[in-house]
N, C-alpha and C positions, 0 to 999 in steps of 0.2 A: 443282498445289499439293501439297506434301509434308505428310504427317500426322505429328504428334508426340504421343507418349504420355509423360506425366511422372509420377514417383512421388517422394514425399518421405519421408525417414526422419529422425527426430530432433526437435530443439527448435523453438521458435517462430521463432528466428532463421532456421533452415533453411526454414520455412514461408514467411516473408516473402521470402526470396531466391528461392524457387521461384515465388512469385506474380509477382515482378518478371521473372524469366526467361520465364515463360509470357506475360506481357503483352508483352514485347519480341518473342517469336516470332510472336504474333498480329499485331503491328504490321508485321512483315516479311513477312506473307503466308502463314505456316504455319497449318494447321488443327490444333486440339487434339482428340485422341480419347482414349477410355478406355484405361487401361494394360493391362487384361486382354484386349484384343482386338488385331487386326492394326494395324500402324503402319509407317511408313517409318523412323522414328527413335524410339528409346526413350531417355529421360533419367532417371537415378536420382540424386537429390540425396542423398548418402550421409552416414552418421553413424559415429563411431568412439568414442563415449564409453564403451562397454562392449564386452566380447567378444561379447555377443549382438548389439549393433549392428553390429559388423563382419560377423558371420555373416548377419544380415538383409540387409546391403548386398550381399554376395556373392550371396545367394539371389535377390534381385530382379534383379540384372544377368544371372544365368544363366537366370532365368525369361523375361526379355526375349529373350534369344537363342533360347530354344526357341519363343517365340510367333512369331517370324519370323527364321529363320536368315539371311535376306538383308538384314535391317535394319541400320542403324547404331546401335549401343549405346554410349551416352555415360555415363560415370561422372563425377560432379561432387562436389566438397566435401571433407569432413574425412577420410573413409576414403582417398580418393585422396592427400590431402596427407601422411598419415602412413604409407601403405602403397604407396609408388610401386613398390618392387621386386616386390610381389605383383601389382599392377595390370598392370605391364608384361608379366607371364608369364600373365595370364589371357586365354584365348582368347575369352571372352565379351565382352570390352571392346574396342571399336574406338578410342575417343577418351576420354582422361581429362583433366579440367580441375580444377585445384586451387583453393583459396580465393584470394580477391582477383583472380580472373579470371572470375568469374561474369557480371559486367557485359558481358564480351566474348564471351559464349557464342555468339551468332549469327555473329559474325565468324569465330571459331575453327571453328565448325561448317561454315560455308560454304567456308572455306579447305580443310578436311579433305575435304569432298564434291568439291571441284574436283580434288583430287589423289588421290582414293580408289583409282583404278585402279592407281596406282604404290605405294600403301601396302602393304607386306608384313607389317607388325605393327602393334600398337596405337600410337597417337600420344599422347604425354603433353605437356600444357601446364601446368607446375607451377612457380611462383616459389618462392624461398626465403622462406617466410612469416615466419621468425624474424628477418629482417633487412630488413623493410619497415616504414616509418612512415606509409604511404599508406593512408587510409581509402577502401575501394572504394565509390564513390558509386553508389547504386541508388535509384530513386524509384518508389514505388508510386502508381498512379492510382486503382485500384479493386481489389477482391478479391471472391471468390465469397461471402464472408460479409459481407452488406451492413448489419450493425449495428455490428460491431466491427472495427477495423483495427489490425494490428500495425505499429508504426513502429520501425524499427531505428535506434538512435542511436549505437551504438559497436560495435567488434569487438575481439577479442583479450583476453588476460588476463595479468597480471603476478604472480599469486599463487603459482603453482607448488605447489599442494597435492601431497603426496607420492603420492597415488593417481591423479592426473588427467593425462590426455594432451592436454587441450584447448589449453594454451599452445603445444604443438608443432604442433597442427592449425590453430590460428587466429592464432598469433603474438602480439606485444605489443599493449598497449592502443593503439587508434587511434580517436579520437573524430570524429564527424561534425560538420560546421559547423552552428552553430545556425540560420543563415539557411536552409540547405537543409532542415533538419527543419521549421522553421516554414512554409516554402513547401509542403512535402509535406502537412503537416497541414491547411493552408488549402485545398489541393486536395481532400483527402479530405473535409473538412467541406462543400465545395461539391458533392460527390457524394451528400451526405445521410447520411454516417456520423456517429453521435452519440457513439460511444465509441472512444477510442484506447488501446492498450496499448503502453507504452514497453518495448522489448525490446533485448537485446544479449547479448554473452557475460558481461560484468561491468559492468552499468550503474552501479553505485556508483563506478566509476572514470571515469565520463564527465567529460572535461576534464582528467584528471590528466596526460595527455601534453602539455597546454598550460600546465601549472603549478599546477593546483589543481582540485578538484571543482567542476563547474559544473551539477550536477543540479538544485539548487534554482533557480538562475537560469533554467535552461531551462523548468522547470515553471511559473515565474511568467509567462513569455512565452506558453507554450502555453495557460495558463489564460485568457488574454485573447482567444483565437480564437473568433469567433462560430460557433455551430452545434455546437461540441463541448460535450457535456453531462457526459461522464465521462472522466477520465484515470486509467488503471490502471497501476500500476507493476509491472514484471517483478521477477525475483528480486533482492533487496538483500543486500548485505553487512551483518551486524548492526552493525559498527562505525560505519556511516554514521548510524545512528539515534541521534543525540544529542537532548538536551532541546530545543536550538534547532531541529534539523531537524523533530522532531515537531511543535513549536509552529507553525513556519512552514507546513508542509504542511496542518496542520489549519485554518489560516486560508484555504485555498483549497478551497472546497466542491466543486469539480469532482473533486478527487483522491479516489478511492475508498478507503474504510476497509478495504482488503484488502491485506495485506502479506505477501509471501513472504520470510521470512528464513531463509536457508540455515543449518542447524545441523550436520548430518552425524553428530555424536555428543554425547551428554550427559555424557561422561566427560572430565575435563581431561587425563588421561594419554593418552587416545586422540586428543584434539584436537591435543596436542603432536606425536604421531607423524604425524598427518595434515598437520602444518605449517599448521594453521588459525591465524589471527592474533587470536584472542579465547579467552576461557575461559567457563565456565558462567555466572558471575556477570555478566560483561559482556553476554552474550546475554540473561540474565534482565532486566537493567537496560534494554536496548533495548525489550523487550516492555512493561515498566512505563511507559516514556515514551509509547509508543503508547496504552496504556490510560488514561494520565493525560489525554490530549488528545482521545481518541475514546471514545464509548460502545460498548463491546463490539465492537472491531474484529475482523475475521477475520484471524487470523495462521496462515499455513501454512508448511510447511517440508519439507526433504529429510533423510532419515536413512540412513546406510550401516550395515548390520549385518555382522558378521564381518570387520572390518578386521584385518589381521595382528596377531597377539598379543592380540586383545581377549579378556580373561578374562571369566569368568561374572560377576565382581563389577563389571567395567567395563560389561558389558552391562546389569546391574541398575541401575547408576548412570544410564545413559541412560534406561531405562524410568521410573525415579523422576523424572527431570528432565522427561521429556515429560508426566508426570502433573501436575507442578508448573506447567508453562506452560499446559496445556489448549489444544492447537491445534484449529483448525477442521478442517484436513485435513493429512495427512502423506503424502509420497511415500517409500515404503520401498524401498531398493535393497540387494541383496546385493552385497558387495564383489566387484569384478571385477578380476583381475590385468591390468595394462596394461603391455606391454613398453616399456621405456625409462623407466619411473617408478621412484622410489626404493622405493615400497611393494612392487613386484614382487619386490625382492631381500630384503625383511624376513623374519625368522624368524617362526614361529608362524602359518603360513597355515592357516586353518580349513577343515574339510571342507565340501563342498557340503551334506551332510545337516545339519550344525550350523548353517550359515548359513540354511538353509531353516527350521529350527526357530525360530531367533530371529526371522527375518523374520515368521513366522506369528504369533508372540506380539505383535509391534508392529503388525501389520495389524489384529489383533483390537482392540488398544487404540485404533488410529485409528478403527475403525468405532464404538466406544463414544463417543469424544470428539466425532467429527463429528456423531453423532446428538444428543448433549447440546447442542452448540452450536446446531444448527438448532432444537432444541425450545425454546431460549430466545427464539425470535422468534414463537412462537405467541401470537396476540392483538395483536401489534405491527403498526403501519402501516409499510409499506415501499413502494418503487417498483421495478417490474420493467421491464426493457428487453426486449421480446419479439422472438424470433428465428425460431422455426419452429412449424408447426402439426402436431400429432399427434393420432391417434385412440386412446383408451385405454378399454377396456371399453364401447365403443359411444358414448362421449362425445368431443366435439371439444375440444381444449385448445390454447391457445397457450403455448409454453414459452419462458422467458427467464431472466434473472439479475438479482438485486439488486446494489446497489453492492458488497455484501460477497461477491459471486459465489455466492450461494445460488441454486440452480435453483428456479424457481417455475413453477407452471402455473395458468392461468386458464381456466375453462370458458367456452365461447362458443357462440353459435348458428351454424348453417351459414351461411357467406357473411360472417361477421364477421371482419374483417381487422385484426390488431394488429401486423402486421410492422413493425419499427423504431419502435414506439410506446412511450413511457414511461407506465406506468399505475400509479397508486397504489391500494393496498388493504390489507386486514388478512390476515395469514397465519392460516388457520384450522386447519391440521394438515398431515398428510402425504398426498400422493397415492401416492408410492413412497418407498423408504428414502432416496433422495437428491433427491426432488422434493417441494417444499411447495406447498400450495394457497393461491392468492391470491384472496381474495374481492372 
């Protein structure tokens, strides 16, 4: 029995795909071992969203080679898809598998192993992702996280934001068939999972390759599946949040009041240079629709600082806009130049020092807003879905999340098991900066 060590880099889509690949390997008789030890085969599911992601992908591949020089090192995913020339020259990599071939991992791997003695250089199996309309069907039966399951509903992106390489790594929008999604979620529910998270590269485009957005229709069908208590949405395009959309999802109580609306900048001039398809006011209106139909929904976002040409005034516009929205959480990214994108050729590239300074300002703002949002729940009754047990300062706690994705902790006696249980209680205060006490 050959041993396989897997490592994931990047987004929840990558995590889902890695879980399915691991599941398939186990079904075919491979044993899964930790990545930091000896293995016969090392598989790295790579990412390319930033230069740092590229570097981490290379580092993990070279680390695998050092762990066992005789092992087969396999690079999979986005870094492979966009960096084929680099991968082919990398002595650390034996086998490279691009996107839309992950479902065939075991077959490709076994074909390689059968002919390994004759292979004088790395073998690449990469399709032209930009000219395929086929959704790569993968089905998850279970995952290591036994309370929440990520369900991939689409792949690809048609937006072509000027800074982003993802359309070149993932191709155009390809939507999964609704029947396959429903069948997977029914299976997950049968395994005891109570929460699902719909994920994809651009889930707001779900169904657009078939003539129109089908996300609401899909949600209505998933809402009827017994055993599923929570449906959480991945990142949404602000333009999808119309008054009708907000009203209809608010009528589905299983849909969590936690919405990640990608912003990237609070300056209209920067948004235009980014080729985003909305302005500040359209974004603000989307948040107002959500707040009209939900009491204090958790709204989270992504922000890029230091985009080419971003003036101090434009940065201050972003800072002021973030204060206006009052987010629960923000993910702050420093602009990363990606070869092949329009932004990489733009004038006015900012220094790393200035990008870091601006990032620090917004990260402190994020800390303040996040604390304020959490504080608003003190004294309120909420429901936590508990996931893991931890010992803090000599006391035993079960840690979970509310439907807003606030981390909560409940003190228990030794032997009390809350795993995968939904428990109601009042929030009494903070255990830690990002963990609240549930009584």
